FIKOLZA-696966 format. One record per residue: z negated, x, y negated of N, C-alpha, C in turn; residue in three letters. Coordinates in steps of 0.02 Angstrom, whole numbers, plus 50000, padded with zeros to 5 digits. Example, Ala and Ser with C-alpha at 12.3 -4.5 7.8 and 13.67 -1.06 7.14 Angstrom:
REM residues 2
496105066050284496105061550225496105066050165Ala/496465064250112496435068450053496065064549998Ser/
//
This chain:
REM residues 510
472835548444824472175545244824471785547744763Unk/471495543244727471115544944667470385544044683Unk/469975549044670469265548844683468895547944617Unk/468515542544611468145541244550467515545444550Unk/467365548944498466785553544499466125549844501Unk/466075543544480465445540044478465445534144526Unk/465805534844581465865529144626465335528944680Unk/465025534444697464545534644751463845533044727Unk/463395530744772462715529044752462315535044729Unk/462545541144746462165546944725462215548044650Unk/462705544744617462775545644544462545539544507Unk/462235534644542462045528544508461515529744456Unk/461065534344470460525535444422460805538444357Unk/461335542444362461625545144300461905539544258Unk/462185534544291462465528944253461905524544226Unk/461375523844265460855519144245460415521944190Unk/460425528444179460025531144125460325529444057Unk/460945527144055461285525343993461505518043996Unk/461035513343998461225506344001461575504143936Unk/462045499743943462425497343885462145490743864Unk/461905490243804461625484043777462115481043727Unk/462335475143742462815471643698462465465643669Unk/462415465243603462075459643571462575454743542Unk/463175454643567463665449743544464005447043606Unk/464305441043599464615437843656465265434643633Unk/465675433543686466335430643674466695434543619Unk/466645441043624466965445443575467645447443602Unk/468125446743562468795448743582469025454143533Unk/469065460043561469275465643520469955467843544Unk/470445467243503471125468943521471365474443475Unk/471525479943505471765485743467472475487143489Unk/472895487043444473585488443459473835493943412Unk/474195498343441474485503543399475175505443425Unk/475545507843380476225510043395476305516843363Unk/476515521543402476625528243376477345530243389Unk/477695531943336478395533943344478455540643378Unk/477905544643372477935551243403477905550843479Unk/477675544943505477625544343577478305544043610Unk/478795541743573479465540843601479945545243562Unk/480255549443596480735553943564481435552043587Unk/481905553743544482595552143560482825555643624Unk/482515561643638482745565543695482515562743762Unk/482055557943761481785555143823481995547943833Unk/482575546143804482835539443815483015538943889Unk/482755533943919482855532943991483205526444004Unk/483505526344061483845520244084483335515544115Unk/483585509544133483135504644163482885507144232Unk/483325510444268483125512944333482585518244327Unk/482665522744277482155527944268481495524844249Unk/481505519844205480885516444186480575512844247Unk/481005509944288480755506444348480405511244395Unk/480695517144405480385522044449479715524344421Unk/479685525244355479065527344324478525522144333Unk/478705515744323478225510344331477985509844402Unk/478445510644451478255510444522477765516144538Unk/477895521944509477445527644521476755526244494Unk/476715523344434476065521744404475695516644447Unk/476065511544470475765506444513475495509344577Unk/475875514044607475655517144670475005520944661Unk/474945524444603474345528344591473735523744583Unk/473835518444542473255514144527473075509544584Unk/473575507144621473415502444675473065505744733Unk/473085512444738472695515744790471945514744779Unk/471755513244718471055511844704470655518144699Unk/470045517144677469565522644672469195523044738Unk/469255528544771468915529344835468245532544823Unk/467695528844834467035531644821466855536944872Unk/466415541044852466155545944900465775542344955Unk/465705545745013465365542645070464655540845050Unk/464445534445059463775532445038463245536545073Unk/462765538745033462205542445060461605537845064Unk/461295537245122460725532745129460155535245086Unk/459895531145041459345533344998458735534845040Unk/458365539745019457755541645052457165538245018Unk/456755534845056456195531045029455555534945041Unk/455135535044992454495538344998453985533545027Unk/453535536145069452985532345096453215526145134Unk/453775526645167454015521045208453835522445280Unk/453535517645315453315519045384453905519945430Unk/453825524245477454345525245528454235520345585Unk/454785517545609454735512945665454475516645726Unk/453955514045758453665517645815454185519045869Unk/454185524945892454635526745947454265531445993Unk/453965528846046453595533146092454065537846129Unk/453785542046168454185546746207454705542946247Unk/455325543846230455855539846260455935541446333Unk/456035536146373456195537146443456925539346447Unk/457095544646483457775547346481458315542246496Unk/458245538446548458765533646565458475528946617Unk/458835523346627458605518446675458575521346745Unk/459075525446762459075528446828458485533146837Unk/458315536746782457745541246787457085537346791Unk/457055531546759456445527546762456315525246833Unk/456845523546869456755521046937456445526246983Unk/456525532546965456245537847007455525539246991Unk/455255536146938454575537346917454135531846947Unk/453525533646964453035528746987452505528146934Unk/452585523446887452115522846832451435520546856Unk/450915523546828450245521546847449795520546787Unk/449895524346733449475523746674449765518446627Unk/449335516146583449535511146535450065513846487Unk/449995520146467450485523246422451175523646454Unk/451195525046519451845525246553452175518446555Unk/451775513246565452045506446564452305504646495Unk/451955506846443452185505546374452845509046361Unk/452935515046387453565518646379454145514846412Unk/454015512046470454535508146504454705501946463Unk/454205498646436454335492746394454715494546331Unk/454565500246302454935502446242455665503646257Unk/455815505546319456505506846338456895500446354Unk/456545495346380456895489646407456785483146368Unk/456245482546330456085476046301456555474546242Unk/456845468546240457315466946185456975466146117Unk/456325464646115455995463946050456035470346010Unk/455985476046043456005482446007456705483645979Unk/457215482346021457895483245996458055478545939Unk/457815472345943457935467545890457595469745825Unk/456985472345830456625474645771456985480545738Unk/457235485145778457595490845750458245488645718Unk/458575483645747459195481045717459045477745650Unk/458475474245646458285471145582458175476345528Unk/457875481945547457765487445498458435490245475Unk/458895491345521459545494045502459935489245457Unk/459865482645470460185477745427459905478045356Unk/459255478945350458945479645283459185485945249Unk/459275491245286459535497445256460255496645233Unk/460635492745270461315491345248461325487545183Unk/460875482545176460835478845113460595483345056Unk/460185488345072459975493145020460565497144995Unk/460985499445040461585503145018462035498844976Unk/462135492544997462575488144961462305486444892Unk/461635485844886461335483944822461455489144768Unk/461555495444786461635500644736462355502244719Unk/462835498644748463545500144734463775496844670Unk/464175500544632464445497944569465035493344583Unk/465145488244541465715483744553466375487444551Unk/466835485444595467495488544597467925486244538Unk/468335490744511468805488544460469385484644492Unk/469715480744451470315477144474470915479544435Unk/471485479844469472095482444440472695478544465Unk/473165477444422473775473944442474305474344387Unk/474915472544404475445472644353475355467144301Unk/475625468244242475575463444187476255463144152Unk/476545457144148477195456144115477105451044060Unk/477245453044000477165448743941477835447643907Unk/477925441743875478515439943836479155440343877Unk/479125438043939479735437843980480205432343955Unk/480835433743957481335428843936481475428643862Unk/481215433343824481355433643753482095435443742Unk/482435431843695483145433043683483265440143659Unk/482815442543618482915449343591482715454743641Unk/482265453043686482015458043734481895454443800Unk/482415454143842482355450443905481865453643954Unk/481775460043952481295463243996480575462243973Unk/480465459843912479805458743887479405465243879Unk/478775464643895478335470543890478005471643959Unk/478335474944005478035476344070477475481644063Unk/476955480744103476395485444100475915484144157Unk/475295485844145474775485144196474145482444163Unk/473705479544205473065476944180472505479944224Unk/472035483244192471465486244226470835483144198Unk/470405480544243469795477044222469195480144258Unk/468675481344222468055484044249467455480344221Unk/467005478244264466375475144243465845480444233Unk/465545480644175465025485544159464355482044167Unk/463955484344216463305481344229462805484044179Unk/462465479544145462015481444091461275480444112Unk/460845483144070460125481844074459815484344140Unk/460125489144173459825492044233459785487344292Unk/460245482544298460205477644352460295480844420Unk/460755485744425460855489044489460245492944511Unk/459925496244465459325500044482458775495444506Unk/458685489744472458175484944493458335482044561Unk/458975480344572459175477444637459075482544693Unk/459215488844678459135494044729458395495044745Unk/457955494844695457245495444707456995489544749Unk/457225483444734457025477744773457255478244845Unk/457865480644856458115481444924457715486844961Unk/457495492044925457075497144957456415494344981Unk/456125489844941455505486544963455635482045023Unk/456225479045026456395474945085456455479145147Unk/456705485245141456745489845198456035491645221Unk/455585492845174454895494245192454595488345231Unk/454715482245206454445476445241454725475845311Unk/455375477245319455675476945386455385482345432Unk/455255488245404454945493545444454245491445467Unk/453845488645422453185486445441453225480745492Unk/453725476445485453805471045534453975473945602Unk/454375479245604454515482545667453885485645698Unk/453445488345656452815490945681452405485345713Unk/452395479545680452025473745707452315471645775Unk/452985471445779453305469645842453115474645897Unk/453085480945878452905486145927452205484945955Unk/451725483745911451035482745934450965476145972Unk/451355471145954451345464845993451585466146064Unk/452105470146070452355471846137451845475746177Unk/451505480546144450995484446178450425479846201Unk/450225475046159449685470546178449885466246238Unk/450515464046241450735459946298450735464146362Unk/450945470446357450935474746416450215475946440Unk/449765477346393449065478346412448765472146445Unk/448895466346415448625460146443448895458946513Unk/449545459846522449835458846589449565463946638Unk/449435469946615449165475146658448465473246684Unk/448025471146639447355469346660447335462746698Unk/447795458146683447835452046722448035453646794Unk/448475458446803448665460546871448085463646907Unk/447715468046873447125471046904446605465746921Unk/446515460846876446035455546888446225451346949Unk/446865449546954447095445647011447005449447077Unk/447155455847076447055459847137446325460547154Unk/445905461147103445185461747116444905455247145Unk/445125449547119444905443147146445125442347219Unk/445735444447234445965444047303445545448547349Unk/445385454547325444975459047366444265456247375Unk/443985453247321443315450347326443305444547375Unk/443795440147372443825434547419443935437047490Unk/444305442547497444385445447564443735447947593Unk/443325451247551442675453647574442215447847592Unk/442205442647550441785436947565442035433247627Unk/442695432947635442965429847694442775433547758Unk/442755440247754442545444147812441815442647829Unk/441405441847777440695440147790440645433247822Unk/441055428447798441045421747827441265421847900Unk/441755426047916441975426647986441415429548030Unk/441055434548004440505437348042439955432248054Unk/439805428248003439295423048011439525417848062Unk/440175416148062440435411448111440345414248182Unk/440495420648191440415423648256439675423648278Unk/439245424948229438525424948245438295417948264Unk/438525412848228438335405948244438575403948314Unk/439185405848331439435404348398439035407948453Unk/438835414248438438445417948487437755414848498Unk/437435412948441436775409848447436805403148483Unk/437365399548473437435393148508437475394248583Unk/437845399348603437905400748674437235402948704Unk/436835406448663436185408648687435655403248686Unk/435835397448660435365391848657434905391948599Unk/435005396548552434575397048493434865392948436Unk/435535393348427435865389748372436045382748392Unk/436355379248344436565372248355437295371548340Unk/437585366148364438295364848353438455363448279Unk/438035359648244438185358648172438215365248133Unk/437815370248151437845376748117438525380048128Unk/438785379448189439445382348203439985378848164Unk/439955372148160440465368448123440445370148048Unk/439855370548019439805372347948440045379447935Unk/439915384047981440165390947973440915391247977Unk/441215387048023441945386948029442255384047965Unk/441955378747939442215375747876442185380947820Unk/441635384447815441565389447762442095394947769Unk/442225397347830442725402547841443425400047824Unk/443585393847843444245391147828444345390247752Unk/443825388247718443885387447645444035394047610Unk/443695399447632443825405947602444525408547620Unk/444765406647679445445408547697445955405247651Unk/445845398847634446285395447587446235398547517Unk/445635400347496445555403547431445915410247428Unk/445925413847484446295420147485447045419047476Unk/447305413847506448015412247498448185410547426Unk/447755406647394447865404947323447825411247280Unk/447345415747295447285421947257447895426447267Unk/448175426347328448775430347340449365427847299Unk/449425421247292449965418447250449855420447176Unk/449225420747156449085422647087449265429947075Unk/449155434147125449345441247118450105441847108Unk/450485438047147451215438247139451425435947069Unk/451105430647044451265428246977451095433346924Unk/450505436646931450305441746882450775447646882Unk/451005449646941451475455246945452145453546913Unk/452375447446922452995445346890452925445046814Unk/452345442746791452215442746718452195449846691Unk/451945454546730451945461546708452655464146702Unk/453075462446749453785464446744454115461446682Unk/453955455146668454235451846608453995455346544Unk/453355457146542453095460746483453425467546474Unk/453655470546529454005476946526454735476246510Unk/454985470046504455695469046490456125468546553Unk/455815467046609456165466346673456575472546690Unk/456255478446696456635484546715456835484246788Unk/457315488446806457535488846876457035493046916Unk/456445490446921455895494146953455435489146985Unk/455325489547050454905484847085454175486047071Unk/453785480547076453065481147063452725485447116Unk/453025485747175452735489847228452745497247211Unk/453155499047159453185506147138452625507847088Unk/452265502847064451745504047014451115506847049Unk/450865512247023450245515247047449675513147001Unk/449515506747001448995504246957448305506246984Unk/447875508046938447205510446957446715504546954Unk/446475502047011446015496347009445345497846977Unk/445175504246971444535506146941444545505846865Unk/445125504446836445165503946763444725498446736Unk/444645492946774444225487446751443495489146752Unk/443295494346790442605496246794442425501646743Unk/442905504146707442765509246657442405506246597Unk/442015510246562441655507546504442145505346450Unk/442065499446422442525497046370442395500746304Unk/442875500346258442765503546192442165500446156Unk/441815504546118441235502246079441475500346010Unk/441655494046001441915491745936441345491045886Unk/441505492545823441025492045768441305487345716Unk/440935482045699441195476745655441385479245586Unk/440965482945549441175485345482441805489645485Unk/441845493945536442445498145541443065494045557Unk/442985488945598443555484645614443805480945552Unk/443345478445511443555474945450443945479645404Unk/443685485645395444035490445352444705492345382Unk/444735492845448445365494645482445895489345471Unk/445695482945477446175477545469446445477345398Unk/446005478145349446225477745279446655483645258Unk/446525489445286446855495545261447455497745303Unk/447445496645367447965499445410448405494345445Unk/448255487945440448645482945476449365482845449Unk/449845483045495450545482845474450725476045445Unk/450385470745466450515464145437450305464045364Unk/449745467245347449535467645277450025471845237Unk/450255477445265450735481645229451395478045220Unk/451605474245269452225470445261452155465345205Unk/451585461945202451485457045148451485460445079Unk/451195466445075451195470045011451895472444992Unk/452285474345042452975476345027453385470345003Unk/453265464545032453615458545009453405456644938Unk/452775457844921452555456644852452935461444804Unk/452975467844824453335472644782454075470744775Unk/454375468344830455065466144826455145460244779Unk/454675455544783454725449644740454625451444667Unk/454205456444653454125458744584454785461544557Unk/455165465044599455815467544577456305461844566Unk/456245456644608456695450944599456545447244534Unk/455905446944515455735443944450456035448144394Unk/455965454744399456255459144347457005458444346Unk/457315457744403458045456944405458265450344373Unk/457885445044386458055438544355457995438944279Unk/457495442544255457425443244182457965447844153Unk/458165452944191458685457344167459365453844163Unk/459465448844205460105445344206460195440844145Unk/459675440044104459775436444041460285439943998Unk/460275446543997460785450343961461415450544003Unk/461965448043977462575447544017462905454244028Unk/463305454644081463725460444092464325460244046Unk/464625466044037465195466643992465825467844034Unk/466355464344017466985465144052467465468944006Unk/467705474544030468165478843992468855478344024Unk/469355476543984470045475844008470505480243967Unk/470905484244000471405488543967472095486443992Unk/472565485243944473245483043961473745487743928Unk/473945493043962474495497143935475165493843951Unk/475645494243903476295491043913476835495243879Unk/477455493443893478035497043864478505491943833Unk/478655493043768479135488743732479815491743742Unk/480225488543786480865491443804481365491243746Unk/481315486043706481805485443652481725491143601Unk/481115492343581480985497543531480785504143562Unk/480755504243630480565510343665479895513143639Unk/479405508843639478745510643614478215509143668Unk/477715513343672477135512043716476605508443676Unk/476325503243706475795499443674475185499343720Unk/474615497943693473995497343731473555492043699Unk/473245488143742472795482843719472135483443757Unk/471575483643721470905484243751470515478043733Unk/470225474743783469845468543773469145469643801Unk/468645468143760467945468543781467655461543775Unk/467375458943830467115452143831466425451943861Unk/466015447343835465345446143862465155439043845Unk/464865435243892464655428343876464055428243830Unk/463995422843792463435421943746462885417943781Unk/462285420543790461745416843824461405411743778Unk/461785406743758461505401543715461125396243754Unk/461425393743808461135388243847460835390743913Unk/461215394743949460985397444013460695404344002Unk/460045404644000459695411043994459335412744059Unk/459595410044113459335411444180458605409244188Unk/458405404344147457705402344148457505399044215Unk/457975395644247457805392544311457685397644365Unk/458105402744369458005407944419457385412044405Unk/457225413144341456615416744324455995412844348Unk/456005406244335455445402144357455375402244433Unk/455945401744468455915401744542455665408544568Unk/455885414044537455665420644560454925421644547Unk/454665419244490453955419844477453545415544526Unk/453805409744544453455405544593453455408844662Unk/454005412044681454025415544745453545421444745Unk/453465424744688452985430144683452275427544693Unk/452115421844661451445418944671451335417044744Unk/451855414444776451795412644847451685418844891Unk/452045424344875451965430544914451255433344908Unk/450955432744847450265435044838449785430844879Unk/449905424144879449475419744919449555421044994Unk/450165422545015450285423945086449905430145108Unk/449865435245065449485441145083448755439445097Unk/448465435145056447765433045067447725428845131Unk/448225424545143448225420645205448225425045267Unk/448645430145265448685434745322448025438345333Unk/447705440445278447055443845285446535439245316Unk/446505433045292446015428245320446165426745393Unk/446805425945409446985424445479446805430245525Unk/446925436445502446745442245543445985442745553Unk/445605441345500444875441645506444625436145553Unk/444945430245550444745424845595444885426745667Unk/445475429445681445625431645749445155437145771Unk/445005441745726444555447245742443855444745758Unk/443615439745719442955436945731442905433645800Unk/443405429545816443395426045881443425430945939Unk/443875435845934443935440745988443305444945994Unk/442995446645938442385450745941441805446945972Unk/441745440445958441225436445989441335435846064Unk/441955434946085442105434846157441945441546189Unk/442095446846153441945453646179441195454546189Unk/440785452646140440065453446146439785449246203Unk/440015442946209439765438646262439955441346331Unk/440585443346339440805445846404440465452546421Unk/440355456646370440015463046382439305461946408Unk/438955457146378438285455646402438285452846472Unk/438775448646488438825445746555438955451146608Unk/439435455546593439595460746642438995465446654Unk/438615467046602438025471146611437505467646654Unk/437415461046643436925457246683437135456946756Unk/437775455746768438005455546837437925462246872Unk/438075467546836438055474246867437335476546880Unk/436875475246833436205478046838435725473446875Unk/435835466946874435335462446902435605457346951Unk/436075453246930436275447546971436585449647037Unk/437075453947035437425455947096436975459847144Unk/436575464647122436125468047170435625463347203Unk/435345458547165434865453947194435205449247244Unk/435805446847228436155442447274436335446047339Unk/436545452247334436725456147393436105457547436Unk/435555459247404434935460647442434685454347477Unk/434725448647443434495442347473434915440647534Unk/435575441347529436005439647585435875444247645Unk/435785450647632435665455347687435005453747723Unk/434485452047687433845450447718433885444047760Unk/434195438947732434235432647769434705433347829Unk/435255437047821435715437947877435385441847934Unk/434985446847916434635450647968434145446248006Unk/433775441947971433325437348005433685432248047Unk/434245429748022434635424748059434915427748123Unk/435175433948119435435437148179434885438348231Unk/434275439648206433725440948252433435434548281Unk/433665428748256433425422348282432775420148252Unk/432585422948193431965420948160432035413748135Unk/431545409448152431575402448133431525401348058Unk/431235406148022431185405447949431865405847915Unk/432325409247946432985410247915433505406547957Unk/433565400047944434055396047979434735396847945Unk/435215393047972435895393847945435945391247874Unk/435565386147856435595383447787435395388847737Unk/434875392547752434675397947706435205403347702Unk/435515405047760436035410047759436655407647720Unk/436825401247728437395398547692437285398747617Unk/436685396947596436525397147524436555404347497Unk/436315409047536436335416047514437055418547510Unk/437465416447558438165418547557438525415547497Unk/438405409147483438725405947426438495409147360Unk/437865410847356437615414147295437955420847284Unk/438035424647339438365431147334439105430347314Unk/439435425447344440135424247326440215422447253Unk/439785418047229439825416047159439665421947113Unk/439195426247134439025431947092439615436847088Unk/439945438247144440505442847142441095440147103Unk/441245433747115441795430747077441615430247003Unk/440975428746989440765428446918440825435246884Unk/440645440546920440725447246891441455448846878Unk/441895447046926442605448346917442875444446857Unk/442695438146851442925434046794442645436646728Unk/442025438946728441735441846667442105448146647Unk/442275452346696442665458346681443355456546653Unk/443665451346683444305449146657444255446746585Unk/443745442746570443655440346501443495446146454Unk/443125451046478442965456846436443595460646417Unk/444035461946465444635465846450445155461746412Unk/445145455246421445585451146378445365451746305Unk/444705451546293444455452246225444605459246198Unk/444535464446241444685471246219445425471846200Unk/445865468946240446585469246225446735465546160Unk/446415459746150446525456046087446285460146027Unk/445695463146032445445467245977445895473345964Unk/446105476546018446545482346010447215480345979Unk/447455474345996448085471945966448005470345893Unk/447445467245874447335465745803447235472145763Unk/446865476945792446755483345758447345488045765Unk/447835486245808448445490245819448275497345840Unk/447885497845892447685504245919448235506945965Unk/448405513145956448935516245996448705517446068Unk/448075519446076447825521046143447125518146152Unk/446975516446214446305514346233445975520046272Unk/445325521246263444845517546222444725520546153Unk/445195524346127445105527746063445525524146010Unk/445305524445947445705521345895445275518945837Unk/445605515445791445285512945731444785507445749Unk/444205507445716443715502245726443245503445783Unk/443255509345815442835510845873442345516345855Unk/441715515345876441215520545866441375526545911Unk/441215532345888441345538445927440905538445989Unk/441225539846047440865540146110440935547246138Unk/440385550446148440395557346173440665557546244Unk/441125562146255441405563046322442005558946337Unk/442155553746296442735549546309443335552846279Unk/443805555146320444365558946295445035556546321Unk/445065552146369445695550446401445825543046398Unk/446435541146414446635534146413446605531446483Unk/446805525046490446745521746555447265524346603Unk/447065524346666447485527146719447315534346734Unk/446875537346692446645544146702445885544146697Unk/445545549546717444805549746712444585548446641Unk/444085544246633443865542146567443365546946536Unk/442915549746576442395554146549442535561146572Unk/442555565746525442685572646542442115575446583Unk/442305579846630441795582846674441355587646634Unk/
//
């Protein structure tokens, strides 16, 4: 086995520091020499001896040059693909009862196929990087010239060795372009990671919202049942009327139907949560979700900080910039390809009749008279212009999404504060006063007034629940755009004193 000293990528830079510039084309340089000193009378060999020698030479050369094991190039300032604390194994996951949002994200990182696909894309780009820096392999084979000559029937047996010499630093430029492609793939994997986190968060809060709506309808249904019992009692005492009993029964049955619909929605939300987690072998009944997470104070987003965060830290923006850098290398590569590569051919042979060794060296390069790669240069420059425009498109799209989500966040935040501080307390107090008068048989508080108070309270509670759901949907969207690792802390958020923990744990330190 023959090991070529410059075959591995670790020696490419040594070769690329000495580029070969050839300013001539279609050059045929043939050097032939004959030395009588090469052949001595004492080394006259028979045909069999010559055949064995030729076979030995062929065996040595046909083994090829075995390059050193490729070493993966190390890239500076390349983002690492996010890898949260790995879950030990699927069997170990089944023994865990996840309750916090971070624990659910860990399960999704272990099971969701989007993460595995993103990591495979990165590895494929790294493979192309290794391939881009490899030097062309030489070619070798037997060569027989002047066969059938009357004076020399064996002709001139020998070998032909051909090597392409890459000029103008094309390999270095191609390797740099492939390195930028690896960076882009890494940033794309980061984007996939944050998309997965956003889907898990959204499914988490949708599940909490569905359970809260079911609980709210259950409480209102209990109140409707109590009012029905009161109406039936007053009818028996001769104070109430039959129409009041019928209206109370209708109201109770309607809330019972609404509870059934809400229960179906809870099942759907839980199944969507399992899908967001990658369908692990873990039942939803094992989840210790904290229903009080929806009542925790949301992050205090700041618009100027969010804009700066999107422009400076967004993985989508970094991916676009890496693609621009890759395209710049492709433009340089297209321009470097104007200078042709050089083909070097060596043909050693043996003249059996005169017992002389001969050698022929041929150097060839095409002349760039008509094809100067102008079409590929134009296409590469156009792709570079498109990549620059795409970066601006991504920035505008992110700002548009950020604006819409922030407006939804502000509107929902105002609604939840109004429900908590004013609407819900007033509705509850009104219902209690009217119900107390109705139970006492006060003529001022008939069933119509009690029904209106009950409906107002039900609408207020459901409105608060829906406002909370809209608030946390907006928070999840903003956190996904800003690519925040944890809630309620991260980029684009004003500092909040006392807020130290994530969801599923106490929010405000004691």
